[in-house]
Phi, psi and omega in degrees: 000132184264133177250141174244086178278140177272172178303325182292339180266349186225152167238139188220161165254172182314304182215029186252033169096179181236146172244116183268156184303332183295343179267324186233159181285151176312311183297330177285321177300311183296322179296315180295321180294318178297322179294314180303309182297333179280328186240348186301133178079358181274159178259154178201200178220145177286128178259352170225170171292135172257114183219065351270004181258143179185205180237148180227148173254130177225121175059036175088000180242143183264134175230154171284138182217166176208153174266163175294318178194167179083203174208164178229144177282161174301144179073007173284136181287137184233167171227138181276127183242002178164183178230141180214108180050045175089349171267144167288131175268126185235159168217157178301136180280111180273128175276129183283141177287145181266000000 
């Protein structure tokens, strides 16, 4: 069965699933959308070990974050790839070879 959810009905990460209105209150969805709009695609650094949950700093502010799996050490550079139930979804920032 195919669902056609509008942008107002979901908060999403790149490929980490959907959160539908039936799960969360409207005000929580709006809070997560605002958080996503503020940090999505930005780079930061892990301020605790992420295994897979921990804290990251982005533009001087600390956020709760999680990885899809695995762990990252303190001071590892990260990139925000989505929001999931109030956590920033992050992945290690891979530096491109020159």
